[in-house]
Structures are given as structure tokens and as C-alpha cells.
Backbone bond lengths (Angstrom), bond angles and torsions (degrees), N, CA, C in turn:
res aa  C-N    CA-C-N  psi(-1)  N-CA   C-N-CA  omega(-1)  CA-C   N-CA-C  phi
1 X - - - 1.374 - - 1.565 111.77 -
2 X 1.363 115.01 125.98 1.444 117.78 -178.07 1.481 109.11 -115.40
3 X 1.302 117.83 130.61 1.429 122.10 177.96 1.560 107.96 -114.41
4 X 1.383 115.79 140.40 1.440 117.34 179.86 1.519 110.17 -150.39
5 X 1.380 114.63 146.32 1.378 122.66 -175.94 1.520 107.57 -158.27
6 X 1.280 118.11 131.11 1.480 126.25 172.76 1.508 112.40 19.17
7 X 1.292 121.71 76.10 1.507 123.06 176.10 1.533 113.63 78.75
8 X 1.235 119.04 2.12 1.505 123.57 -178.23 1.462 109.97 -119.05
9 X 1.347 119.74 134.67 1.479 125.30 -177.16 1.474 110.02 -141.27
10 X 1.307 117.94 139.98 1.444 120.28 -179.03 1.581 105.88 -153.88
11 X 1.411 112.03 138.77 1.477 119.22 -178.94 1.568 107.53 -113.69
12 X 1.356 114.75 133.83 1.461 120.20 174.56 1.477 108.78 -123.42
13 X 1.334 113.30 134.74 1.508 120.00 -176.44 1.532 110.60 -111.28
14 X 1.298 116.80 130.48 1.494 121.05 -178.16 1.509 100.53 -117.49
15 X 1.297 118.41 117.92 1.476 125.76 173.83 1.431 110.33 -129.79
16 X 1.337 117.58 -177.64 1.518 122.88 -179.43 1.487 110.97 -61.52
17 X 1.367 115.44 -35.79 1.510 121.23 -178.42 1.519 114.02 -66.68
18 X 1.317 116.19 -26.35 1.550 119.57 -175.55 1.409 112.51 -127.72
19 X 1.270 122.91 17.71 1.454 128.22 -172.38 1.544 108.39 -67.21
20 X 1.326 115.19 -26.36 1.616 118.55 -178.72 1.511 109.93 -93.27
21 X 1.338 119.45 2.16 1.485 122.25 -170.04 1.606 108.21 -100.58
22 X 1.283 115.34 131.49 1.462 120.69 175.16 1.443 112.21 -76.80
23 X 1.352 119.67 120.26 1.387 119.87 178.93 1.553 108.17 -107.74
24 X 1.357 113.66 125.89 1.506 120.83 -178.84 1.552 107.43 -111.63
25 X 1.323 112.99 130.03 1.460 120.11 177.49 1.572 108.82 -124.82
26 X 1.294 113.60 136.58 1.466 115.45 174.04 1.511 110.13 -92.29
27 X 1.247 120.33 124.45 1.482 130.94 -172.28 1.456 109.59 -112.61
28 X 1.325 121.63 131.99 1.422 124.24 176.93 1.504 112.09 -62.06
29 X 1.304 119.07 142.68 1.489 122.35 -175.35 1.559 104.67 -101.61
30 X 1.309 112.40 169.23 1.478 118.25 172.54 1.478 111.83 108.66
31 X 1.315 121.10 -11.97 1.482 120.86 -179.69 1.513 109.46 -149.15
32 X 1.314 117.37 -177.81 1.443 119.49 -175.69 1.458 111.85 -74.64
33 X 1.255 121.11 148.86 1.520 132.03 175.15 1.467 110.60 -106.09
34 X 1.296 117.38 126.10 1.413 123.42 179.79 1.486 110.58 -110.64
35 X 1.399 117.90 130.41 1.483 121.85 -176.31 1.527 105.19 -121.93
36 X 1.354 118.43 120.53 1.463 121.62 174.49 1.484 106.38 -113.81
37 X 1.338 116.88 126.97 1.441 125.54 -174.56 1.525 109.03 -120.56
38 X 1.333 116.03 132.65 1.496 118.08 178.70 1.555 105.73 -138.66
39 X 1.256 119.79 157.99 1.439 127.07 176.79 1.527 108.38 113.46
40 X 1.315 117.37 -168.37 1.446 125.84 177.21 1.582 112.56 -111.60
41 X 1.251 121.26 177.30 1.441 128.51 -170.99 1.459 115.08 68.33
42 X 1.296 117.23 -177.77 1.546 121.87 -178.70 1.455 113.14 -111.53
43 X 1.303 112.86 142.60 1.559 118.00 176.00 1.505 104.19 -131.56
44 X 1.344 114.24 139.45 1.457 122.14 175.46 1.505 110.39 -95.13
45 X 1.303 119.07 128.93 1.467 122.86 178.59 1.534 107.50 -119.91
46 X 1.352 112.70 129.59 1.497 115.66 -179.72 1.504 105.07 -126.08
47 X 1.315 119.70 133.52 1.414 123.28 168.75 1.467 114.48 -109.03
48 X 1.290 119.89 130.59 1.389 127.00 -174.30 1.493 108.07 -126.73
49 X 1.343 119.40 126.22 1.471 121.19 -179.96 1.576 105.96 -110.68
50 X 1.261 116.69 120.74 1.479 122.45 -177.95 1.500 109.74 -116.09
51 X 1.289 116.10 138.66 1.466 118.13 -179.72 1.611 105.34 -155.65
52 X 1.256 116.64 152.23 1.453 121.61 179.59 1.605 110.44 -101.89
53 X 1.275 113.26 130.57 1.498 118.12 176.86 1.489 103.07 -127.13
54 X 1.348 120.18 119.07 1.425 120.87 178.58 1.591 108.05 -61.21
55 X 1.329 114.37 146.75 1.510 119.18 174.33 1.494 107.24 -64.06
56 X 1.362 111.26 140.09 1.453 119.12 177.51 1.554 105.29 -66.13
57 X 1.395 113.63 131.84 1.447 118.24 177.70 1.548 110.20 -65.82
58 X 1.289 112.70 132.58 1.453 116.03 -177.71 1.598 106.78 -65.73
59 X 1.270 112.15 129.99 1.499 117.22 176.14 1.524 106.96 -71.43
60 X 1.361 112.34 109.61 1.494 117.21 178.78 1.469 107.75 -112.95
61 X 1.240 114.36 131.52 1.531 117.80 173.22 1.500 109.40 -82.74
62 X 1.287 115.24 138.75 1.406 121.73 175.87 1.503 113.10 -57.15
63 X 1.305 120.41 144.79 1.440 122.76 179.73 1.542 112.67 -66.67
64 X 1.407 112.95 -33.14 1.442 123.04 177.11 1.457 106.28 -117.34
65 X 1.382 117.56 128.95 1.497 127.12 168.87 1.510 104.65 -98.93
66 X 1.322 115.66 119.14 1.448 122.54 -174.88 1.576 108.50 -127.29
67 X 1.315 108.97 135.37 1.509 117.35 -179.57 1.568 102.64 -132.02
68 X 1.289 116.25 124.60 1.510 123.16 173.47 1.531 110.01 -116.32
69 X 1.278 118.21 125.30 1.409 122.68 -179.40 1.596 110.79 -130.96
70 X 1.338 114.60 134.59 1.425 122.03 -178.21 1.481 120.79 -97.92
71 X 1.354 107.36 1.56 1.544 116.91 175.52 1.504 119.27 80.12
72 X 1.327 115.42 -24.18 1.422 120.78 179.91 1.543 110.42 -158.01
73 X 1.283 117.79 172.00 1.450 121.41 175.25 1.389 116.14 -119.46
74 X 1.389 119.71 -3.29 1.524 124.27 174.64 1.445 112.39 -144.91
75 X 1.359 116.88 130.51 1.523 117.43 179.98 1.612 102.13 -141.10
76 X 1.309 112.27 178.67 1.505 119.51 174.71 1.519 106.90 -108.50
77 X 1.384 112.44 158.73 1.470 117.58 178.27 1.516 108.05 -54.64
78 X 1.367 114.60 145.56 1.433 123.89 -176.37 1.612 116.96 71.74
79 X 1.260 117.29 -1.84 1.454 118.60 176.71 1.601 106.37 -78.33
80 X 1.343 109.47 158.96 1.485 118.82 172.26 1.513 111.64 -99.26
81 X 1.318 112.72 143.02 1.500 115.80 168.49 1.498 109.42 -119.17
82 X 1.358 115.66 154.69 1.474 116.17 -179.84 1.505 108.03 -98.31
83 X 1.324 121.33 121.60 1.384 122.50 178.87 1.599 107.35 -100.59
84 X 1.308 111.37 124.30 1.485 118.84 179.75 1.541 112.25 -119.49
85 X 1.299 112.22 120.98 1.513 117.65 -176.96 1.552 103.98 -117.84
86 X 1.415 118.00 121.83 1.374 123.24 177.90 1.558 104.54 -114.43
87 X 1.390 116.74 133.21 1.456 118.11 -178.31 1.501 102.35 -134.45
88 X 1.408 112.05 140.20 1.525 119.70 179.96 1.607 101.99 -126.02
89 X 1.308 114.15 134.32 1.368 117.85 -179.12 1.609 108.07 -103.87
90 X 1.370 112.54 121.20 1.487 117.46 -173.79 1.576 103.81 -133.79
91 X 1.366 115.80 77.90 1.433 119.48 179.98 1.533 115.85 -72.24
92 X 1.349 118.26 157.69 1.359 124.01 -179.08 1.544 113.68 -75.45
93 X 1.344 114.81 -10.07 1.507 121.03 171.83 1.506 104.39 -142.03
94 X 1.281 117.17 146.95 1.520 120.76 -175.35 1.559 113.46 -76.56
95 X 1.357 112.65 80.33 1.457 119.51 178.66 1.561 104.68 -136.40
96 X 1.308 109.96 154.89 1.581 121.81 -177.36 1.578 102.51 -68.28
97 X 1.242 115.41 147.37 1.470 122.66 -177.96 1.526 114.07 -76.10
98 X 1.304 115.85 -19.29 1.525 117.09 -174.42 1.493 103.83 76.45
99 X 1.318 114.69 -144.17 1.483 121.50 -179.10 1.470 112.23 -79.11
100 X 1.336 117.34 121.76 1.531 122.27 179.52 1.549 109.07 -106.78
101 X 1.272 118.50 131.26 1.396 125.56 177.31 1.673 106.59 -99.28
102 X 1.272 116.10 121.19 1.463 118.75 176.93 1.588 105.31 -113.46
103 X 1.248 114.74 113.85 1.397 123.33 -176.13 1.486 111.22 -105.94
104 X 1.425 116.88 95.08 1.424 120.21 -170.99 1.554 109.55 -99.90
105 X 1.365 113.83 120.37 1.435 120.39 179.05 1.480 109.28 -75.55
106 X 1.301 113.53 143.29 1.505 120.91 171.89 1.536 103.31 -115.20
107 X 1.402 116.31 136.95 1.505 119.38 -173.39 1.583 109.26 -63.37
108 X 1.342 112.24 156.47 1.451 120.71 176.04 1.462 109.09 -51.95
109 X 1.321 118.91 137.94 1.497 124.37 178.74 1.459 115.83 87.49
110 X 1.349 118.31 6.70 1.515 128.18 175.05 1.408 112.01 -120.95
111 X 1.380 112.85 152.44 1.471 118.53 174.93 1.611 106.83 -135.20
112 X 1.313 115.34 132.35 1.437 118.35 178.19 1.573 112.36 -62.59
113 X 1.350 118.40 137.59 1.387 123.97 -178.88 1.546 110.36 -86.13
114 X 1.336 114.87 112.41 1.461 125.76 -174.82 1.583 110.82 -51.66
115 X 1.298 119.24 -48.42 1.505 116.23 179.79 1.531 116.29 -55.57
116 X 1.334 116.31 -37.19 1.420 117.84 -179.96 1.625 109.97 -74.72
117 X 1.320 118.65 -30.53 1.406 121.03 168.86 1.530 115.57 -64.88
118 X 1.341 116.57 -40.10 1.474 121.54 175.54 1.549 108.53 -62.75
119 X 1.245 117.08 -43.84 1.510 121.74 -178.83 1.534 110.56 -60.20
120 X 1.378 112.26 -39.78 1.452 117.68 -178.49 1.527 112.98 -65.67
121 X 1.330 120.03 -38.07 1.433 122.36 173.18 1.515 112.39 -59.35
122 X 1.259 116.18 -38.62 1.558 119.61 178.90 1.444 111.63 -71.98
123 X 1.324 116.77 -32.65 1.497 118.97 -174.74 1.506 113.40 -84.25
124 X 1.361 118.91 -31.73 1.469 121.70 -176.46 1.491 111.82 -107.15
125 X 1.434 116.79 109.04 1.394 118.48 -173.44 1.572 115.08 -62.48
126 X 1.390 115.02 -31.40 1.472 117.03 178.93 1.562 114.98 -71.14
127 X 1.299 112.71 -18.78 1.490 116.36 -177.97 1.575 109.62 -84.84
128 X 1.409 113.60 108.97 1.424 118.75 -175.72 1.463 116.69 -80.18
129 X 1.419 112.62 -34.49 1.475 117.07 -179.03 1.582 105.25 -167.78
130 X 1.338 111.62 174.87 1.449 118.67 172.23 1.490 112.20 -147.00
131 X 1.304 122.56 155.97 1.389 128.70 174.49 1.603 109.19 -129.46
132 X 1.270 112.63 149.80 1.522 116.95 173.08 1.463 105.83 -113.75
133 X 1.310 115.07 123.18 1.538 118.75 -175.57 1.582 100.18 -132.16
134 X 1.379 114.49 101.38 1.545 115.93 178.11 1.467 109.18 69.36
135 X 1.394 110.94 -124.85 1.519 115.61 -179.40 1.491 109.09 -101.57
136 X 1.297 121.60 31.58 1.466 119.72 178.41 1.612 107.34 -128.74
137 X 1.337 111.27 144.31 1.447 118.79 171.00 1.557 104.00 -106.53
138 X 1.254 119.69 119.26 1.463 126.74 -179.52 1.505 109.81 -104.57
139 X 1.348 112.98 118.03 1.549 120.08 -177.75 1.590 105.37 -109.55
140 X 1.370 110.30 140.79 1.501 116.23 175.54 1.506 106.57 -112.82
141 X 1.323 117.31 116.03 1.457 122.64 -177.05 1.438 109.63 -110.93
142 X 1.347 119.33 140.37 1.442 125.19 -171.11 1.535 106.82 -102.92
143 X 1.317 116.15 133.48 1.519 125.53 168.85 1.430 119.85 44.69
144 X 1.375 115.61 62.53 1.419 118.88 171.51 1.471 110.36 -70.46
145 X 1.328 115.71 133.08 1.509 120.21 -178.54 1.643 107.91 -85.40
146 X 1.244 115.59 159.62 1.532 119.10 173.05 1.592 112.55 -53.26
147 X 1.294 113.61 133.15 1.466 123.74 178.67 1.519 112.04 65.01
148 X 1.361 120.60 18.13 1.467 123.98 174.85 1.506 108.21 -84.30
149 X 1.329 112.55 143.31 1.478 119.01 179.29 1.547 106.84 -120.52
150 X 1.191 119.64 136.40 1.482 125.97 173.89 1.542 109.97 -127.98
151 X 1.376 110.66 141.66 1.482 115.93 -178.73 1.604 104.73 -120.57
152 X 1.232 116.41 129.32 1.531 120.69 178.30 1.505 104.13 -118.06
153 X 1.353 120.24 131.42 1.391 126.27 174.38 1.564 116.31 -125.24
154 X 1.291 113.95 130.89 1.557 112.79 178.25 1.527 106.14 -149.42
155 X 1.311 115.44 171.50 1.491 122.74 -178.47 1.541 110.51 -100.10
156 X 1.354 113.66 152.38 1.428 119.92 169.64 1.500 109.62 -137.71
157 X 1.344 118.98 144.24 1.467 122.84 -174.98 1.445 111.18 -104.87
158 X 1.356 117.69 133.67 1.482 126.17 173.79 1.517 109.28 -68.12
159 X 1.238 119.91 115.26 1.558 120.33 -179.20 1.471 117.20 -94.47
160 X 1.374 120.26 -24.14 1.445 123.80 -179.19 1.431 112.95 -160.39
161 X 1.360 120.07 161.87 1.478 119.76 -178.29 1.557 110.24 -65.23
162 X 1.239 116.06 140.80 1.536 118.00 -177.35 1.562 107.71 -167.75
163 X 1.274 113.59 154.50 1.549 124.44 167.92 1.477 101.67 -107.55
164 X 1.325 120.89 92.27 1.577 119.80 -179.25 1.479 108.61 -88.32
165 X 1.340 110.90 136.93 1.511 119.53 175.88 1.546 108.70 -78.34
166 X 1.318 118.42 162.32 1.410 122.20 173.73 1.574 109.32 -60.60
167 X 1.324 111.89 146.63 1.472 121.53 -173.80 1.579 107.64 -124.39
168 X 1.331 117.23 152.23 1.403 123.62 -174.58 1.565 110.17 -101.48
169 X 1.293 116.12 124.73 1.454 126.47 173.35 1.454 108.99 -104.86
170 X 1.391 117.36 154.32 1.510 118.97 177.92 1.507 113.87 -145.77
171 X 1.234 117.30 158.10 1.481 124.74 173.73 1.540 105.91 -129.78
172 X 1.300 114.10 139.39 1.406 120.03 173.30 1.558 112.36 -155.81
173 X 1.383 113.86 153.63 1.456 122.93 174.73 1.573 109.48 -68.32
174 X 1.337 118.14 125.21 1.463 119.95 -177.35 1.509 114.65 -55.62
175 X 1.286 113.80 -44.76 1.499 122.18 -177.21 1.443 113.04 -87.41
176 X 1.356 119.22 -7.96 1.573 123.48 176.13 1.510 105.50 -137.76
177 X 1.348 121.37 76.88 1.427 123.34 -172.68 1.528 110.78 -64.72
178 X 1.391 117.72 -20.74 1.497 116.51 173.22 1.512 117.34 -69.54
179 X 1.339 117.13 -13.07 1.425 123.11 169.26 1.446 106.63 -86.49
180 X 1.302 117.19 102.56 1.465 122.94 -178.31 1.525 115.70 -148.13
181 X 1.257 113.88 178.99 1.463 120.84 178.77 1.549 105.21 -159.76
182 X 1.349 113.80 153.06 1.555 120.87 176.91 1.438 114.67 -131.65
183 X 1.304 118.12 160.61 1.436 121.94 176.65 1.578 106.62 -144.07
184 X 1.199 123.21 140.34 1.389 129.80 170.71 1.540 111.37 -98.73
185 X 1.290 118.08 111.51 1.441 120.15 173.51 1.515 113.43 -71.35
186 X 1.313 113.38 173.46 1.454 117.91 -176.17 1.529 114.63 -91.09
187 X 1.289 113.82 156.18 1.606 120.79 179.98 1.510 103.72 -65.13
188 X 1.407 113.62 154.18 1.474 121.33 -179.49 1.542 110.54 -136.49
189 X 1.327 117.53 144.13 1.483 122.45 171.74 1.399 107.43 -116.14
190 X 1.399 114.42 127.29 1.507 120.07 172.59 1.558 108.21 -110.64
191 X 1.327 112.95 116.48 1.526 114.06 -178.87 1.491 111.04 -88.62
192 X 1.367 112.15 146.52 1.445 118.14 178.25 1.600 112.96 -66.81
193 X 1.355 119.84 158.32 1.386 123.68 -171.72 1.514 108.48 -90.31
């Protein structure tokens, strides 16, 4: 038996001594395979094509949908921007989120304005407290219900001239950190005065 395909050729012999032996040949794929058989008796030929295809990743919706907007893309030093963070809780099962941490990134060259953060705590009953850590305002929200949406707005001041790249903010359930969502804010330019 002769097998040939696009520049490849192989011969397999079947005789009384090896008639009960399985012969496996690797054949190049991508073109036609020709098999020429000569002799007497019967031979069984089986062609199997194997290939690996990764499983399609299951499309999973994030538990928190988060959108952070800075209201503009260009400001001057000492200007204020309005940072708006909108978070929606869409759990895989209808249960309250417990404590939710909303970690809102402020672009490089900006600092959150404390009076606007203090006012936000008084205005939003689910907001229990906030911390400022570097360029982040971290909010602690209590008991978001399934499909609930909250919007938090505060001001940040441009401190010095900079071309700030987009930064990532995130929301997650404090007691289930794998329940999370992220948002990439826009790039910013702060012009010198």
C-alpha cells in the first residue's frame, strides 16, 4: 500500500507476519491523500483527522457594571473636573451584595476634593464612608440590591500640567471579591497656566 500527499510519500506493507498489527502513519494535512493498493486479501484503511480547538470562553457578564466619566478630556491647572461613577449590581443569583467597594481612579495630576466627598457621604444613604489613597477615591457602599444602580459624583482638581493616560476603576463585593466589574476612564490633558 502506497500513500502520497503533496510531496510526501510512505509505503506500508501488510503480510502474514504483521496482519494483526495496527500500523499508524502521520499524514500531512491540507491537500488530497492518494492511496494505491496492490496484492490480494483485504486490508482496512481508516483516516482520522485530529485537531485541537480551544473551548469557547463562556460569555460571562460582570457582576458589577461600572462606568466612570471625567466630564472632559482637557483642562487647565487648578481647574476642577466632575468625576461621575455609575455602578449597577447584576448578581448571578438574586441576593444583596453586602458591602461593596467602589475604587474610583482619578487621573494622574489630579486630587479628589475632600469637601465634595464629604457632601457625597451626607447625600447618599448607602455610602457609609470613603478613603482617599493616592489617586483613588475608595467608597464603601452598603447592601446594594440586585439590579440596583447608584451614581456617585465628586470633584477633582488639576494639580499640574500632564498628559494622563486612561486609568482603571473597579467595583467588587467586599466578602466575594470574585464578584467584580471594571471600567477604563478616558485620557486627560492638563495644560499649564
